[in-house]
C-alpha positions as CSV (number, residue, x, y, z in Angstrom):
1,M,13.3,-53.3,-11.6
2,S,13.4,-54.2,-7.9
3,D,15.8,-51.3,-7.3
4,Q,13.3,-48.9,-8.9
5,N,10.5,-50.3,-6.8
6,S,12.6,-49.9,-3.7
7,V,13.4,-46.3,-4.5
8,L,9.8,-45.6,-5.3
9,A,8.6,-47.1,-2.1
10,S,11.2,-45.2,-0.1
11,S,10.1,-41.9,-1.8
12,V,6.4,-42.7,-1.0
13,S,7.3,-43.5,2.6
14,A,9.3,-40.3,3.0
15,Q,6.4,-38.3,1.6
16,Q,3.9,-39.9,4.0
17,V,6.2,-39.0,6.9
18,T,6.4,-35.4,5.7
19,N,2.6,-35.2,5.3
20,K,2.1,-36.6,8.8
21,V,4.5,-34.2,10.3
22,L,2.9,-31.3,8.5
23,R,-0.6,-32.3,9.6
24,N,0.4,-32.8,13.2
25,T,2.3,-29.5,13.2
26,Y,-0.7,-27.6,12.0
27,A,-3.0,-29.4,14.5
28,L,-0.8,-28.6,17.4
29,L,-0.3,-25.1,16.2
30,G,-4.0,-24.6,16.3
31,I,-4.1,-26.0,19.9
32,T,-1.4,-23.6,21.0
33,L,-3.6,-20.6,20.2
34,I,-5.9,-21.6,23.2
35,P,-3.4,-21.1,26.0
36,T,-2.0,-18.1,24.1
37,V,-5.4,-16.4,24.1
38,I,-6.1,-17.3,27.7
39,G,-2.7,-16.0,28.7
40,A,-3.2,-12.8,26.8
41,L,-6.6,-12.2,28.4
42,I,-5.1,-12.6,31.9
43,G,-2.1,-10.5,30.9
44,M,-4.3,-7.6,29.9
45,S,-5.6,-7.3,33.5
46,M,-2.1,-7.7,35.1
47,N,0.1,-4.9,36.5
48,F,3.4,-4.8,34.6
49,S,4.7,-1.8,36.5
50,F,8.0,-3.7,37.3
51,A,8.5,-4.3,33.6
52,A,8.0,-0.6,32.9
53,Q,10.3,0.5,35.7
54,H,13.0,-2.1,35.0
55,P,12.6,-3.0,31.3
56,F,16.2,-4.3,30.8
57,I,16.1,-6.6,33.8
58,F,12.6,-7.8,32.8
59,A,13.7,-8.5,29.2
60,I,16.8,-10.4,30.3
61,G,14.8,-12.4,32.9
62,A,12.1,-13.2,30.3
63,M,14.7,-14.3,27.8
64,A,16.3,-16.6,30.4
65,V,13.0,-18.2,31.2
66,L,12.1,-18.7,27.6
67,F,15.4,-20.2,26.6
68,G,15.1,-22.5,29.6
69,L,11.7,-23.7,28.3
70,F,13.1,-24.0,24.7
71,A,15.8,-26.4,26.1
72,A,13.3,-28.4,28.1
73,I,11.0,-28.8,25.1
74,T,13.9,-29.9,22.9
75,A,15.0,-32.4,25.5
76,N,11.4,-33.8,25.6
77,R,10.6,-33.5,21.9
78,N,9.8,-37.2,21.6
79,S,7.3,-37.5,24.4
80,S,4.0,-36.0,25.5
81,V,5.9,-34.0,28.1
82,G,7.2,-31.9,25.2
83,V,3.6,-31.0,24.2
84,V,2.7,-30.0,27.8
85,L,5.9,-27.8,28.0
86,L,5.1,-26.3,24.7
87,L,1.5,-25.4,25.8
88,G,3.0,-23.9,29.0
89,L,5.4,-21.8,26.9
90,T,2.5,-20.5,24.7
91,F,0.5,-19.6,27.9
92,L,3.5,-17.7,29.2
93,L,4.0,-15.9,25.9
94,G,0.3,-15.0,25.9
95,L,0.8,-13.4,29.4
96,M,3.8,-11.4,28.0
97,L,1.5,-9.9,25.3
98,G,-0.2,-8.1,28.2
99,P,1.8,-4.8,28.1
100,I,1.6,-4.3,24.4
101,L,-2.1,-5.2,24.2
102,Q,-2.8,-2.9,27.2
103,H,-1.0,-0.1,25.3
104,A,-2.7,-0.8,22.0
105,L,-6.2,-1.0,23.4
106,H,-5.9,2.3,25.2
107,L,-5.4,4.0,21.8
108,R,-8.5,5.5,20.2
109,N,-8.5,3.0,17.4
110,G,-6.7,0.3,19.3
111,G,-9.3,-2.4,18.7
112,Q,-9.0,-2.0,15.0
113,I,-5.2,-2.0,15.1
114,V,-5.1,-5.3,17.1
115,G,-7.6,-6.8,14.6
116,L,-5.5,-5.6,11.6
117,A,-2.4,-7.1,13.2
118,A,-4.1,-10.4,13.9
119,G,-5.7,-10.5,10.4
120,G,-2.5,-9.5,8.7
121,T,-0.5,-12.2,10.5
122,G,-3.0,-14.8,9.5
123,I,-2.9,-13.7,5.8
124,I,0.9,-13.6,5.7
125,F,1.1,-17.1,7.4
126,L,-1.4,-18.7,5.0
127,T,0.2,-17.1,2.0
128,L,3.8,-18.1,2.8
129,A,2.9,-21.5,4.1
130,G,0.9,-22.1,0.9
131,I,3.9,-21.0,-1.3
132,A,6.3,-23.3,0.6
133,T,4.0,-26.3,0.5
134,T,2.9,-26.0,-3.2
135,T,6.2,-25.1,-4.8
136,K,8.2,-27.4,-2.5
137,K,11.2,-25.2,-3.2
138,D,13.9,-25.5,-0.6
139,F,14.3,-22.3,1.3
140,S,17.0,-23.6,3.6
141,F,19.5,-21.2,2.1
142,M,17.7,-18.4,4.0
143,G,18.7,-19.9,7.4
144,K,22.1,-18.1,7.9
145,F,20.7,-14.7,6.8
146,L,17.7,-15.1,9.1
147,M,19.8,-16.1,12.1
148,V,22.2,-13.1,11.6
149,G,19.1,-10.9,11.3
150,I,17.5,-12.1,14.5
151,I,20.7,-11.6,16.4
152,L,21.1,-8.0,15.2
153,L,17.4,-7.4,15.9
154,I,17.8,-8.7,19.5
155,V,20.9,-6.5,20.1
156,A,19.1,-3.4,18.6
157,S,16.0,-4.1,20.8
158,L,18.1,-4.3,24.0
159,A,20.0,-1.1,23.0
160,N,16.7,0.7,22.3
161,I,15.5,0.0,25.8
162,F,18.1,2.6,26.9
163,L,17.9,4.8,23.8
164,Q,14.1,5.0,23.5
165,I,14.2,6.3,19.9
166,P,10.7,6.1,18.4
167,A,12.0,6.0,14.8
168,M,14.3,3.1,15.7
169,T,11.3,1.2,17.3
170,L,9.4,1.7,14.1
171,A,12.3,0.6,11.9
172,M,12.9,-2.5,14.0
173,S,9.2,-3.4,13.8
174,A,9.3,-3.2,10.0
175,V,12.4,-5.3,9.9
176,G,10.8,-7.8,12.3
177,V,7.8,-8.2,10.0
178,I,10.1,-9.0,7.0
179,L,12.4,-11.2,9.1
180,F,9.7,-13.3,10.7
181,S,7.8,-13.7,7.5
182,G,11.0,-15.1,6.1
183,F,11.2,-17.5,9.1
184,I,7.7,-18.8,8.3
185,L,8.7,-19.6,4.7
186,Y,11.9,-21.2,6.0
187,D,10.1,-23.2,8.8
188,V,7.4,-24.6,6.5
189,S,10.0,-25.4,3.8
190,R,12.0,-27.4,6.2
191,I,9.0,-29.6,7.1
192,V,8.0,-30.0,3.4
193,N,11.5,-31.0,2.4
194,G,12.1,-33.4,5.3
195,G,14.5,-31.1,7.2
196,E,12.3,-31.3,10.3
197,T,10.7,-34.6,11.2
198,N,9.6,-33.8,14.7
199,Y,6.2,-32.1,14.9
200,I,6.8,-30.6,18.4
201,M,9.9,-28.9,17.3
202,A,8.3,-27.8,14.0
203,T,5.4,-26.4,15.9
204,L,7.7,-24.5,18.3
205,S,9.6,-22.9,15.4
206,L,6.4,-22.0,13.5
207,Y,4.7,-20.7,16.6
208,M,7.6,-18.4,17.5
209,S,7.7,-17.0,14.0
210,I,4.0,-16.3,14.0
211,Y,4.1,-14.8,17.5
212,N,6.9,-12.5,16.7
213,L,5.4,-11.6,13.4
214,F,2.2,-10.5,15.2
215,T,4.0,-8.4,17.8
216,S,6.2,-6.8,15.1
217,L,3.1,-6.0,12.9
218,L,1.2,-4.7,15.9
219,Q,4.0,-2.4,16.9
220,L,4.4,-1.2,13.3
221,L,0.7,-0.5,13.0
222,M,0.6,1.3,16.4
223,G,3.4,3.6,15.2
224,L,1.8,4.3,11.8
225,L,-2.0,4.3,12.6
226,G,-2.1,4.8,16.4
227,G,-4.4,7.7,17.4
228,N,-4.4,9.5,20.7
229,N,-5.1,7.6,23.9
230,D,-8.6,7.4,25.1
């Protein structure tokens, strides 16, 4: 009987930890939207001529900075420094939305496209997060497929900087929407099933999935619905 009580207590304790991580993750995820929006507003008024003239160098440099920040956040994941670094990262990523938002908002129906991308991202996130939370099914089996997919997508994106094939851009955007939707399901599932117990790292993973889902969806909608420039 005492063994059964011990197992029950352990199960309840594990569930409480999971619920706490999930609550903290969603709370921090909401906070990260503030520096992202501020960064995006600043980015929309910036001159990204260097990025346009040297897209490959800009892409490699941006990736190096981002991976450096990822490493720093991971190293400080158990302290408040990790939260500060995470918010700094989201501000930087907000700035990097500048070029695509500038391009989108110069389209005749650009405001509607950005709104659709933001709304679509929110709906996809809430739906998939709800599925992962309520069913509590373990989607960890998707991890390897998703990682292979993201590597292939990065390679294709770098190649298309030189190739500049519109159809390839559209195809990669569609793949990105599917891929990062899968990452949301995977990320939330890991939290729910105890695979991720650090809310800073959980927030980082979820934020990157949502951010990339938004940019992929925005590029896809621009390709499908984008009218002429103003």
